[in-house]
C-alpha positions in Angstrom: 61.4 -63.8 19.0 58.8 -66.4 19.9 55.5 -65.8 21.7 54.5 -69.2 22.9 52.2 -71.2 25.2 49.2 -69.2 24.0 45.7 -69.9 22.9 45.8 -68.1 19.6 42.7 -66.7 17.8 43.9 -65.5 14.4 40.2 -64.4 13.7 40.5 -65.4 10.0 41.1 -69.1 10.8 40.3 -71.6 13.6 41.5 -71.0 17.1 44.8 -72.8 18.0 44.3 -74.1 21.6 48.0 -74.1 22.2 50.5 -72.6 19.9 53.2 -70.0 19.2 54.0 -67.2 16.9 57.4 -66.4 15.5 58.2 -62.7 15.0 60.9 -61.4 12.7 61.6 -57.8 11.9 58.3 -56.7 13.4 56.2 -59.1 11.3 54.6 -62.5 11.8 56.9 -65.1 10.4 55.1 -68.2 11.4 51.9 -69.3 13.3 52.3 -72.8 14.7 50.5 -75.3 16.8 52.2 -76.9 19.8 55.4 -76.2 21.7 58.3 -74.5 19.9 61.3 -76.8 19.4 63.7 -74.3 21.1 63.0 -71.5 23.5 65.6 -68.7 23.9 66.1 -65.9 26.3 63.7 -63.0 25.3 60.9 -65.3 24.1 57.6 -64.8 25.8 55.6 -67.4 27.7 51.9 -66.5 27.5 50.9 -68.9 30.3 48.1 -70.3 28.2 46.3 -67.0 27.9 44.5 -65.7 24.8 46.5 -64.1 22.1 44.6 -62.1 19.4 45.3 -59.5 16.8 45.4 -56.0 18.2 42.1 -54.1 18.2 41.4 -51.5 15.6 39.2 -48.4 16.1 37.9 -47.7 12.6 36.8 -44.1 13.3 38.0 -41.7 15.9 39.6 -38.3 16.5 42.4 -39.4 18.7 45.3 -37.0 18.6 43.0 -34.2 17.4 41.0 -33.6 20.5 43.5 -33.6 23.4 43.5 -35.3 26.7 42.3 -32.7 29.2 43.8 -29.9 27.0 40.6 -27.8 26.3 40.6 -25.6 23.2 44.4 -25.7 23.0 44.2 -29.4 22.3 41.5 -29.1 19.6 42.8 -29.2 16.0 39.8 -31.2 14.7 37.8 -28.7 12.6 39.1 -26.1 10.2 35.8 -24.2 9.9 37.2 -21.2 8.0 36.2 -22.9 4.7 33.6 -25.6 4.1 35.6 -27.4 1.5 39.2 -28.4 2.6 40.2 -31.7 1.1 43.8 -30.6 0.9 44.2 -30.7 4.7 46.6 -33.5 5.8 45.7 -35.2 9.1 49.4 -36.0 9.8 50.0 -32.3 10.2 47.4 -32.0 13.0 48.0 -35.3 14.9 49.4 -34.8 18.4 51.3 -38.1 18.8 52.1 -37.2 22.4 48.5 -37.1 23.5 47.8 -39.1 26.6 45.0 -41.1 25.0 47.5 -43.1 23.0 48.8 -44.6 26.3 45.2 -45.5 27.1 44.9 -47.1 23.7 47.8 -49.6 24.2 46.6 -50.3 27.8 43.3 -51.5 26.3 44.8 -53.4 23.4 44.0 -51.0 20.6 47.0 -51.1 18.3 45.6 -49.1 15.4 43.2 -46.1 15.2 41.8 -44.4 12.1 41.7 -40.7 12.9 41.4 -37.3 11.4 39.3 -34.1 11.2 35.8 -33.6 12.5 32.5 -33.1 10.6 32.1 -29.4 10.5 32.9 -29.2 6.8 31.2 -30.9 3.8 34.7 -31.9 2.8 37.1 -31.8 5.7 40.4 -33.3 4.8 42.1 -36.7 4.8 41.8 -39.5 7.3 44.8 -41.7 8.3 45.4 -45.1 9.9 48.0 -44.9 12.6 49.6 -47.3 15.1 48.9 -46.2 18.6 52.6 -46.2 19.6 55.6 -44.5 18.1 58.1 -41.7 18.6 56.4 -39.4 16.1 53.4 -39.3 13.7 55.6 -40.2 10.7 56.6 -43.5 12.4 53.0 -44.3 13.5 51.5 -43.7 10.1 50.3 -46.8 8.2 48.8 -44.9 5.3 46.1 -42.4 4.2 42.8 -44.1 4.6 40.4 -41.7 2.9 38.9 -38.3 2.6 36.3 -37.2 5.2 33.0 -35.9 3.9 30.1 -34.9 6.2 26.4 -34.6 5.7 23.5 -33.6 7.9 23.4 -31.5 11.0 27.1 -30.7 11.7 28.0 -28.7 8.5 24.6 -27.0 8.8 25.1 -25.9 12.4 28.6 -24.8 11.8 28.0 -22.5 8.8 24.3 -21.4 9.3 25.3 -19.6 12.5 27.6 -17.4 10.3 25.0 -17.0 7.5 27.2 -18.9 5.1 26.6 -21.9 2.9 25.8 -24.6 3.7 22.7 -23.7 5.5 20.7 -26.7 4.2 21.3 -30.4 3.4 20.9 -29.5 -0.3 23.8 -27.0 -0.1 26.0 -29.4 1.7 25.6 -32.0 -1.0 26.0 -29.3 -3.7 29.3 -28.2 -2.3 30.6 -31.8 -2.3 29.4 -32.3 -5.9 30.9 -29.0 -7.0 34.3 -29.9 -5.6 34.2 -33.4 -7.1 33.1 -32.1 -10.5 35.9 -29.5 -10.4 38.5 -32.1 -9.5 37.2 -34.5 -12.2 37.6 -31.8 -14.9 41.0 -30.8 -13.5 42.2 -34.4 -13.6 40.9 -34.8 -17.2 42.7 -31.6 -18.3 45.9 -32.8 -16.7 45.7 -36.1 -18.5 44.8 -34.5 -21.8 47.8 -32.1 -21.5 50.1 -35.0 -20.7 48.9 -37.1 -23.7 49.0 -34.2 -26.2 52.0 -32.3 -24.8 49.8 -29.3 -24.1 49.5 -26.8 -21.3 48.5 -28.2 -18.0 45.8 -26.4 -16.0 46.9 -24.1 -13.2 47.8 -26.0 -10.0 44.7 -26.6 -7.8 45.7 -28.1 -4.4 42.1 -29.0 -3.5 41.5 -30.8 -6.7 44.9 -32.6 -6.4 43.8 -33.9 -3.0 40.6 -35.3 -4.5 42.2 -37.1 -7.5 43.1 -40.2 -5.5 39.4 -40.4 -4.4 38.2 -40.1 -7.9 40.7 -42.9 -9.0 39.4 -45.1 -6.1 42.8 -45.2 -4.6 41.4 -44.1 -1.3 37.8 -44.2 0.2 35.3 -41.5 0.8 34.5 -41.6 4.6 30.9 -40.2 4.7 29.8 -38.9 8.1 26.1 -39.6 8.1 23.5 -40.4 10.8 20.0 -40.0 9.4 18.6 -42.4 6.8 18.2 -39.5 4.2 21.8 -38.5 4.7 23.0 -42.1 4.3 21.2 -42.3 1.0 22.7 -39.0 -0.1 26.1 -40.4 0.6 25.3 -43.5 -1.5 23.9 -41.3 -4.3 27.0 -39.1 -4.5 29.3 -42.0 -4.3 27.5 -43.8 -7.2 27.4 -40.6 -9.3 31.2 -40.3 -9.1 32.1 -44.0 -8.9 33.7 -43.6 -5.4 34.8 -46.3 -3.1 33.2 -45.4 0.2 32.3 -46.2 3.7 29.4 -45.0 5.8 30.6 -43.6 9.1 28.2 -43.8 12.1 25.2 -45.0 9.9 23.0 -44.5 12.9 19.7 -45.0 11.1 21.1 -47.7 8.8 18.7 -50.2 10.5 15.8 -48.3 8.8 17.2 -49.0 5.3 19.3 -52.0 6.0 17.9 -54.0 3.1 18.8 -51.2 0.6 22.3 -50.9 2.0 22.8 -54.7 1.9 21.7 -54.8 -1.8 24.3 -52.1 -2.6 27.1 -54.0 -0.8 28.1 -51.1 1.3 30.4 -51.0 4.4 29.8 -49.1 7.6 31.7 -48.0 10.7 29.1 -48.3 13.4 29.4 -46.0 16.5 29.5 -44.5 18.9 27.4 -47.3 20.4 27.6 -46.4 24.1 26.2 -42.9 24.1 23.2 -40.8 24.6 20.8 -39.3 22.0 22.5 -35.9 22.4 21.3 -34.4 19.2 18.3 -34.7 16.8 20.2 -36.9 14.4 20.6 -39.6 17.1 16.8 -39.8 17.9 16.6 -43.3 16.4 19.9 -44.6 17.8 19.7 -48.2 18.8 22.3 -50.7 19.9 20.6 -53.2 17.6 21.9 -51.3 14.5 25.0 -53.4 14.0 23.1 -56.7 14.2 20.4 -55.5 11.8 22.9 -54.3 9.2 24.9 -57.5 9.5 21.8 -59.6 9.0 21.2 -57.7 5.7 24.7 -58.3 4.4 26.4 -55.0 5.3 30.1 -55.4 6.3 30.5 -53.6 9.6 33.1 -52.4 11.9 32.5 -50.9 15.4 34.1 -47.6 16.3 34.1 -45.3 19.3 34.2 -41.9 17.5 36.7 -41.0 20.3 36.4 -38.9 22.4 32.6 -39.1 22.0 33.1 -42.5 23.6 36.6 -43.0 25.0 38.7 -45.4 22.9 39.1 -47.5 26.1 35.5 -48.7 25.5 36.0 -50.2 22.0 35.6 -53.8 23.2 32.7 -52.8 25.5 31.0 -51.3 22.4 31.4 -54.5 20.5 30.1 -56.5 23.5 26.9 -54.3 23.6 26.4 -55.1 20.0 26.5 -58.9 20.8 24.0 -58.4 23.6 21.7 -56.8 21.0 22.0 -59.7 18.6 25.3 -59.4 16.6 27.0 -62.8 16.5 30.0 -62.9 18.8 32.4 -63.8 16.0 31.2 -60.9 13.9 31.7 -58.5 16.9 35.4 -59.7 17.1 35.8 -59.2 13.4 34.2 -55.7 13.7 37.2 -54.6 15.8 39.9 -56.5 14.0 39.8 -57.9 10.4 36.6 -56.1 9.2 38.0 -52.8 10.6 41.2 -53.4 8.7 39.5 -54.4 5.4 37.1 -51.4 5.5 40.0 -49.1 6.2 42.2 -50.6 3.5 45.0 -51.8 5.8 44.4 -55.6 6.0 47.7 -56.1 4.2 49.3 -54.8 7.4 47.2 -55.7 10.3 43.8 -57.0 11.6 44.5 -60.7 11.9 47.2 -63.1 13.0 48.6 -64.1 9.6 52.0 -64.7 8.2 53.5 -61.5 6.7 51.4 -59.1 8.7 52.7 -56.7 11.3 53.0 -58.4 14.7 50.3 -56.2 16.3 49.0 -58.4 19.1 47.1 -58.4 22.4 47.4 -60.9 25.2 44.3 -61.2 27.4 43.5 -63.1 30.6 39.9 -63.8 29.5 37.2 -63.2 26.9 37.9 -59.9 25.0 34.2 -59.0 25.3 34.0 -59.5 29.0 34.4 -56.2 30.9 36.4 -58.0 33.7 39.1 -59.2 31.2 42.5 -57.5 31.5 45.0 -56.8 28.7 48.2 -58.4 29.9 50.5 -57.3 27.1 50.2 -55.3 23.9 52.6 -55.7 21.0 53.0 -53.3 18.1 55.2 -54.6 15.3 56.6 -57.2 17.7 57.6 -54.7 20.4 55.9 -55.0 23.8 54.5 -51.5 24.4 52.4 -52.4 27.4 52.7 -54.9 30.2 50.4 -55.4 33.2 53.2 -56.3 35.6 51.3 -57.7 38.5 49.5 -60.2 36.4 52.5 -61.7 34.7 
């Protein structure tokens, strides 16, 4: 299939004013300038409109907090135990949730989603396509393990007179679980090398081994500057690959974070200061962090801000000083790289999945419409009256 007569913005390379993309078996087979030598039935004429990689929401809870479903639709926090790294997000994802239809209508082809932040260690986070017949088809891969610092774990467990009741206890529980998993991993390795007895099976430690091996990232929920630095401290103690999620007060310590080469998923951007941790929330945060060398993506934290407003969130960051190109990268290639899925999506490059969005204007203009959305080369949304 060819998608032709398009202004193509691959994001990772210069814009092609008029070109076409060849799609084979759901992947991008070629990106070319000019008019295709042969056009067949089923090829798609873009009418000169803008073709971009599908947008990526780098942190959300889509599929875990349901569309108008109330408590019945909430599977986001397993608050019976503060340490639950063995929970698998795919087992909680409601792939029929109505918000997935909203996602493709607004050009979001991938979302990183999972548990909430009630637990110091909550479970895994997954990257999923926003269209598919079931969660197993939508899954790209496990993206990381969710860890949470600050107000949320405190407020969840202090009401029950259980740990953690302080920030110190939250950090201690995370360290304890990581130390336990580290020792468990070493015992397993020693037993295998010396043909000895393996330790008793520990499902929580098993879940943390990929984190300790840097095969997946630690996704640290952190708003306040002190919590951000606790995340950095723990990650450095255990040699973790990690990303700072929200990073609301990152602008206060941007120089430190830049020197450490961290990555951050910034958001929600369009929201109120609804709790004490958000007191220093500013829309300038993304720009300040970028200026100091922090790689950023922009997220909605859906449903805190509906996933529909991902591009609007990026636009507000531009208004506050983030370079426009960086804002586009923050919802495409940067989001993919931070999530660890840039080998599948995030740009228009040969070999990647054909996850694409066709727009009738500037993606950061609120009046722009998504005309078509493609996931793995399949058109999953079409705005009929525009075509």
